[in-house]
C-alpha positions in Angstrom: 104.4 -185.4 -16.7 107.0 -182.7 -16.2 105.5 -179.6 -14.0 108.4 -177.5 -14.0 109.0 -174.0 -15.4 109.8 -173.0 -18.7 110.1 -171.3 -21.7 106.2 -171.0 -22.5 105.5 -168.4 -25.3 101.8 -168.3 -24.9 100.9 -165.4 -23.0 100.8 -161.6 -24.1 103.8 -160.6 -22.2 106.1 -161.8 -24.4 104.8 -159.4 -26.8 103.9 -156.3 -25.8 103.8 -154.6 -29.1 101.5 -157.3 -30.5 99.4 -157.5 -27.4 98.3 -154.1 -27.4 97.8 -154.4 -31.2 95.2 -157.0 -30.2 93.6 -154.9 -27.5 92.9 -152.4 -30.3 92.2 -154.5 -33.0 88.2 -153.4 -32.6 88.9 -149.8 -34.0 90.1 -151.4 -37.4 86.8 -153.8 -37.7 84.8 -151.8 -40.8 81.3 -150.9 -39.5 78.3 -150.1 -41.6 76.3 -147.1 -41.6 74.7 -147.5 -38.8 77.4 -148.5 -36.5 77.2 -151.9 -36.1 80.2 -153.7 -36.7 80.3 -155.9 -40.3 80.8 -158.5 -37.8 78.3 -159.1 -36.1 75.6 -158.6 -39.4 77.0 -161.8 -40.5 76.2 -163.3 -37.3 72.6 -162.2 -37.2 72.2 -163.2 -40.9 73.3 -166.8 -40.3 71.2 -166.7 -36.8 68.1 -166.0 -38.8 68.8 -168.5 -41.8 69.9 -171.0 -40.4 68.5 -174.5 -40.7 67.6 -176.8 -37.9 70.7 -178.8 -36.6 69.0 -182.5 -37.5 65.6 -184.1 -37.3 63.7 -187.3 -35.7 64.4 -189.9 -37.5 60.8 -191.4 -38.6 59.7 -195.2 -37.1 61.6 -197.6 -39.9 59.1 -199.8 -39.2 55.1 -200.2 -39.4 55.0 -201.3 -35.6 57.4 -197.8 -34.7 55.0 -196.1 -36.8 51.8 -197.3 -34.8 53.4 -196.7 -31.4 54.5 -193.6 -32.0 50.9 -192.5 -33.7 49.2 -194.1 -30.3 51.7 -192.0 -27.6 50.8 -188.7 -30.0 47.1 -189.6 -29.2 47.4 -189.7 -25.6 48.9 -186.7 -26.0 53.0 -187.3 -25.0 55.4 -186.8 -28.0 58.0 -189.6 -28.3 60.2 -187.9 -30.4 61.1 -185.9 -27.5 61.8 -189.2 -25.6 63.6 -190.8 -28.7 65.5 -188.0 -29.4 67.3 -188.1 -25.6 67.8 -192.2 -25.7 69.4 -191.2 -29.6 71.8 -189.1 -27.2 72.3 -191.1 -24.7 73.6 -194.0 -26.8 76.2 -191.8 -28.6 77.5 -190.8 -25.2 77.8 -194.5 -24.2 79.6 -195.3 -27.6 81.7 -193.1 -27.0 82.2 -193.5 -23.1 83.5 -197.5 -24.0 86.2 -195.7 -26.6 87.2 -193.1 -24.1 87.7 -195.6 -21.3 89.4 -198.1 -23.4 91.9 -195.0 -24.1 91.7 -193.7 -20.5 93.3 -197.3 -20.2 95.7 -197.7 -22.6 97.5 -194.3 -20.9 97.2 -195.7 -17.4 98.5 -199.0 -18.5 101.8 -196.6 -20.1 102.3 -194.6 -16.9 102.6 -198.0 -15.0 104.7 -199.5 -16.6 107.3 -196.6 -18.2 107.0 -193.9 -16.2 108.0 -193.3 -12.4 104.8 -192.4 -10.3 102.4 -192.5 -7.5 99.7 -192.2 -9.2 97.2 -195.3 -8.6 94.5 -195.5 -11.2 93.0 -199.7 -10.7 93.0 -200.7 -14.4 90.7 -203.8 -13.6 88.2 -200.6 -12.2 88.8 -198.6 -15.5 87.8 -201.9 -17.7 84.9 -202.7 -15.1 83.5 -199.2 -16.1 83.9 -199.4 -20.1 82.1 -203.0 -19.7 79.4 -201.1 -18.2 79.3 -198.4 -20.4 78.7 -201.0 -23.3 76.4 -202.7 -21.5 74.1 -199.3 -20.8 74.8 -198.7 -25.2 73.5 -202.6 -25.8 70.5 -201.6 -23.7 69.5 -198.3 -24.6 69.3 -200.0 -28.4 66.9 -202.4 -27.5 64.8 -199.9 -25.8 64.6 -197.4 -29.4 64.1 -201.0 -31.0 60.9 -201.1 -28.5 59.9 -198.3 -29.6 60.3 -198.9 -33.3 63.3 -196.3 -33.7 66.0 -196.9 -35.4 69.3 -197.2 -33.3 71.9 -196.2 -36.0 70.2 -192.6 -36.6 71.9 -190.1 -34.9 69.3 -187.9 -33.4 69.3 -183.7 -32.9 70.7 -183.8 -29.5 73.3 -186.6 -30.2 74.5 -184.1 -32.6 74.5 -181.3 -30.2 76.3 -183.5 -27.4 78.9 -184.9 -29.7 79.8 -181.5 -30.5 80.1 -180.1 -26.6 81.9 -183.4 -25.3 84.5 -183.4 -28.5 87.0 -181.0 -26.3 86.9 -183.2 -23.3 86.9 -186.9 -25.8 90.4 -184.9 -27.2 91.9 -183.9 -24.0 91.7 -187.9 -22.9 92.5 -189.1 -26.6 95.9 -186.7 -26.9 99.0 -189.2 -26.5 100.7 -186.4 -25.5 98.3 -185.0 -21.7 99.3 -186.5 -18.7 96.8 -188.8 -16.3 95.5 -185.7 -14.5 94.5 -183.9 -17.2 92.7 -187.0 -18.8 91.1 -187.6 -15.2 89.6 -184.1 -15.6 88.0 -184.2 -18.5 86.5 -187.6 -17.5 85.1 -185.6 -14.4 83.6 -183.2 -16.7 82.4 -186.0 -18.8 81.1 -187.7 -15.8 79.0 -185.1 -14.2 77.3 -184.3 -17.8 75.9 -188.2 -18.2 74.9 -188.4 -14.7 72.4 -185.2 -14.7 71.3 -186.6 -18.2 70.4 -190.1 -17.1 68.6 -188.5 -14.0 66.3 -186.8 -17.2 66.2 -189.7 -18.9 64.6 -191.5 -16.3 62.0 -188.8 -15.8 61.1 -188.8 -19.1 60.5 -192.7 -18.7 58.3 -192.1 -16.2 55.9 -189.2 -18.0 55.4 -191.8 -20.9 54.4 -194.4 -18.3 57.5 -196.5 -19.6 58.5 -197.8 -15.9 60.4 -200.8 -16.9 62.7 -198.5 -18.7 62.6 -196.5 -16.3 63.6 -198.9 -13.8 66.6 -200.0 -16.2 67.9 -196.5 -16.3 67.8 -196.3 -12.5 70.6 -198.8 -12.9 72.1 -197.8 -14.9 72.5 -194.0 -12.7 73.8 -196.2 -10.2 76.0 -197.1 -12.1 77.3 -194.2 -13.3 77.7 -192.8 -9.7 80.3 -195.4 -9.2 81.8 -194.0 -11.6 81.7 -190.2 -10.8 82.5 -190.9 -6.9 85.9 -193.0 -8.3 86.5 -190.9 -10.8 86.7 -187.7 -8.8 89.0 -189.6 -5.8 91.5 -190.4 -8.7 91.7 -187.1 -9.9 91.6 -185.3 -6.3 94.6 -187.8 -5.6 96.5 -187.4 -8.6 96.7 -182.9 -8.2 97.5 -184.0 -4.6 100.4 -186.4 -4.9 101.4 -184.3 -7.7 101.5 -181.0 -5.4 104.0 -182.9 -2.5 106.2 -183.9 -4.9 106.5 -180.0 -5.6 107.0 -179.5 -2.4 109.4 -182.4 -1.3 
């Protein structure tokens, strides 16, 4: 990717007159009689009247309903566990697609461009396959609890929105391998933290078998994280050396 200086018009200094107008735009915002801005009033209205992001789906089977009732009777809340399982399921499904896009980008770079950045394609394929395995495992866990793995839970929705910007960076054909690796690093950091929480929740629910499966997934995710971190570090240092040469 070309990192040379060029005609970049995104900075405020390119238009001093307009930048001064933008800095003083707050003076032009209409205010209510008590001095609050109209914008703040609108924000307060939506915050006070907003509906929840979603709800935990009811068990789709009698067996699932009985399992949920039994857990609630012992003072545990399976809906919280199901919510986080649904979040991880959606994340792993997206992870497969993201790795496929990163594989395609790295293959194109290695075939078409002269670059010293080396990301092993076979390793990326291995990570993609492991993401798919995690998805299948989480699907089985949800079904074991009597939950519907095709339903989107509230935290799955929120997590998807939070990660959508990073996903767009990786899937954008204009971004470089380095930029994609930086976004992937952020995704893998969040992924690891979420698996750690899921292990704790499984143990709290008394589901040690699931916790062991999640620990195995976390070990694989630790490998993903360390490799992505190494590749990203290498890509930036290579670019720096090329600039100095």
